[in-house]
N, C-alpha and C positions, 0 to 999 in steps of 0.2 A: 504494500500500500504506500502511495506517495504521501509524504508528510510535508506540509509547507513550513518554512522557517518562521520563527517569531518575527513580528513586525520590526523593521530596522529603524533604529534611531539615526539621525535626528528627525524630529517632527517639523523642522524648518528646512527651507531651501537655501542653498548657498547662493550668494549674490556676487555678480561680476559686472564690470563695464565692458562695452563692446570692444574697447581697445586692449583689454587684458589678454594675457597669454592664452591662446586657443588650446594649447595642450592642457592647461589647468582647467579650463572650462569643460573640455571634453571628458577629462578624468572625473570631475565632479558629477557630470551627467551620467556617466557609466556607474559611478559609485552609488548615487542616491536615486537615480531614475528621472531627475528633473533639476533644472537650475533656473535662476532668474538672471537675465542679462539686461542691464539698463543702457540707455543711449543707443539703441539699435536704429532709431530714426532721429534725425536732428529736427529742430523746430520748424524749419522750412519744409522738409519732407512731410512732417506730420500735418502741417497746415494744408499742403497741397493734396495729400492723400484724402484727408477728411473732406475737403471741398469737392474732390472728384467723385466720392461715393455718396455725398449728401443726397442728390436727387434719387438715387436708387434706394437708399435707406428710407427716405420719406415716403416713397411709393410702395414700399413693402408692407404688407399687412402683418401684424403680430401673429405668431403661430406659423408653422411650416406646412400648413395644409396645401400650399401651392406645390409642395414637393410630393408628399403622400401622407396618409393618416398615421403611419407608424412613426415617421419623423416628427410629426406634429406632437406626438406623445413624448418623443425623445427630447426635443428641444423645448417643449412647453409652449403654452398659448400666449406667453408674454415675451416671446423672442422674435425679433425681425431678422430674417435670413436673406442674404444677398450673395449669390455664388458667382463663379466665373470672373473673378477680379482681374485676371490677365487681359480680359477684353474690355474692362470698364475703367481701369485706372492706369494711365501711363506711369504714374509715380510708383504704383505697386510693382510694375515690371522692372523699372529702373532701380528702385531703392530696396525692394524686398525680395523679389524672386531670385535675384542674383547676389543677395547679401553675402559678403565674404565670411561672416561668422557661420551662417547656415551652411554655406558651401564647404567650409573646412570641417565642420562636424559631420556632414553627410559623406564627404570623401573618406573620413577616417572610419566611420561606423558602418556605412552601407556598402561602399564599393568592394569590400572583400567578398561580398555575396552576390555581386552582379557586375555586368559589364558597364552599366550606367544606371543611375537612379533617375526618377522622374517626379514631376509634380503629382501629388495625390489629390489634394483639394485646396482651394483658396476661397474662403467665404467669410463675409461679415456675419458676426453673431452679436446682435444688439439686444441685450437683456434689459427689459423694462421693469418699472416699479411693480412689485408684487410677483415677480418671477420666482418660482420655487427652486430649491436646489435640485440640480440635475442628478439623476442616478449616477453613482460612481461606476466607471467602466474603463476598459482598455481599448484604445482605438484600433489596435491590431486585430480585435475580435471580428472585424468585418471579413477577415480571411479565416473563418472559423475552422476550416478543414485542415489547417496546418497545425499539427500537434506540437505541444511544448515538450521539452525545450527545443528551441530553434534559434538561428541567428536573428539579429534585429531586423525586422521587416520595415520599420517606419521610424522616421524622426518627425515629431509633431511639435507644434508651438501655438501659443495664443499671444497675440501682440496687442498691447493696450493703445487704443486711439484716444482714450481719456484716462485720467487717473483711475486705477483700479484699487478698490478697498473691499474689505470683507462685507461691509453693509450694502455695497452696490453690485455685488456679484462676482468678486474676484474668484478666479479658478481655484478649486480645491484639489490638491495633489497629495498622494500618499507616498512619501519617500520610502524607498526600499521595496515597494510592491512589485517592481519589475523582476524581482528574483523569485517570485512565487509561481507555482504551477497551476493552482486553481484559477478558473476564470473569474469567479465571484466569491466573495466572503463578506461577513459583517465587519464593519470598520468602527473603531472607537473614535470619538471626537478628538482625543488627545493625539491621534495619529495624523490628523489632517494639517497640512501646511497650506495656508491661503496665499496665493500669489499676489500680494498687495505690492503695487509698483506704480511709478509715475508713467504718464503717457509717453509713448516712444520706446517703452521697454517690452521685453518678451519673456514669457516663461516657456522654456524649451524642455521637452520631455520625450522619453522613449515610447514607442507604440505599446509597449507592455506595461506601462505605468498606470495604475489606477488614478483617475481624476474625474472631475465633473464641474460644470458651471455652478457657481455659488448662488445662493438666494439673494435677490435684490430686495432689501427691506426698506429702501428709501421711498419717499412719497412721490417724487417727481423727477427722478434722475435715471437716465438711460445709460447703461454701461456698454459703450461701443468698443468692440475689439474685433479682430479677425483671426480665424484659424488658418494656419499654413502648415501643410505637411508634405513630406516627400517619402516615397516608398521604392522598394527594389524595382528595377526596370522590367522584370518579367511578371509582375503582378498586375491584375486588373485594378484600375484606380477607382476610387469612390465617385469622383466627379468625372463626367465625360468631357475631358478637356479638348477633344477634337471638335465637338459640337459647340462647347462653350467659347472656344477661341478658334473659329473656322479658318480655313486657309486664307481667305480674303483679309482677315485680321492678322493671322500669324505671320504672313509674308512681310508685314510692316515692322516686325520685331527683330531684334538682333538674333544672330544664329544661336548663341548660347541659350537665349530664352526659348527659341523654337525647340531646341533639343530637350530642355527641361520640361516643356509642356508635353512632350511625348512624340514629336514628329520624327525624331531620329530612330532608326531601327536599333534593336537590342541585339548584340552579338551573341547568338545562341551557341555557336561553336567557336571556341577561342581560335584566333588566327585564321579562320576561314571566312571572316566577314560577317556582316549583319544579316539577320533573317527575320526575327520576330518584329512584326509591324511593317513589313515591306508592302509596297503597292506595285503590282505587276512586276515584281522582281527588282524594284528600285527603292532607294532610300527616299522617303517623302521629304526629308529636310533638304536633300539635294534638289528635289523637284521644286521646292519653294524658291531655291536660289536661282534656278534657270527659268522660272516662270511657267513651267508646265503643270503646276498644281495651283489652282486658283479657287 
C-alpha cells in the first residue's frame, strides 16, 4: 500500500525578485512545490496589460458557463474568465509569454522530458466579491491517465494584475504537496500558504502542487490575475491555442512565440526531425514564415 508522507513544512512560500539567481528560484520551487517571484512585470507593462484586457474582462459574465457547466462549478459563479490572451494582449506576448524567468524554469524542469514545451493555457481569472474558495486541486490532474510518480508535466503560475491579499482571493498553495501520490486528501488550515503579493508578481508552482483560488470576502473588490502554464510538448493542452490564436494572428508574432503557442512540431524521434503536429509533412511554424499557412 502506498503511504503519503506527512505534510512538508514550511506553510509559507519562499519569496524572490525576478532579478534573483534563477538557480535558487528553481531549487526552491522543486523543494517546496511553489515560490513567489515579485517584479515579474514592471509598472509600464502592468498598466498596458490591464488596459488591453479591460474590454474583455468587462464583457465577460461572472461564472464560466460560457465554457461549460463543469467549469462553471470549478471556477465558481463569481469569477470572470477570459482565455486566449496571446490573441488579445500584445503586452502579454511580449512581456509574459517569453519571460526569461519562466523560460529558465521550464528549460530546467520540463525539457529533460520533451523535445520542446508549449503553452498550456493563458487566461484571466477575475475573482469577484463573494467568490468562495476554490476546491484544492493539482493542475496536472487534467492528464489523469498518467500514473504517479512521473516527471513534471507542467509548470503553472498565477500572476497578480492587482495586489493580491488573503481577503480578496489570493491563491492558496500547499507547500510540499507535490511529493504526494494521492490525488486528493483533506488539508488542515495550518498547511495553507496564501500567495499574498503586490501587482506584477507571480506565484509559480508545479502541476503536482495542490492549490486553489482563495475566497474573496471583500465587499466590492475584484481580484484580477491570470493563469499561465506550460506543459510537455507531447501532451494535449487544456486550451486550444491553434483556434485561440489562429494562423492569421500567429503569423504576426515572433517565431519564439509561435513555437511556444504550439505551431512548431515536436521531435518525436530524436535526431530524425519533427513529426508530432506536422501539417502535410511540414512544420507549421515554417509555413507561417513562408506565408503558406494563413
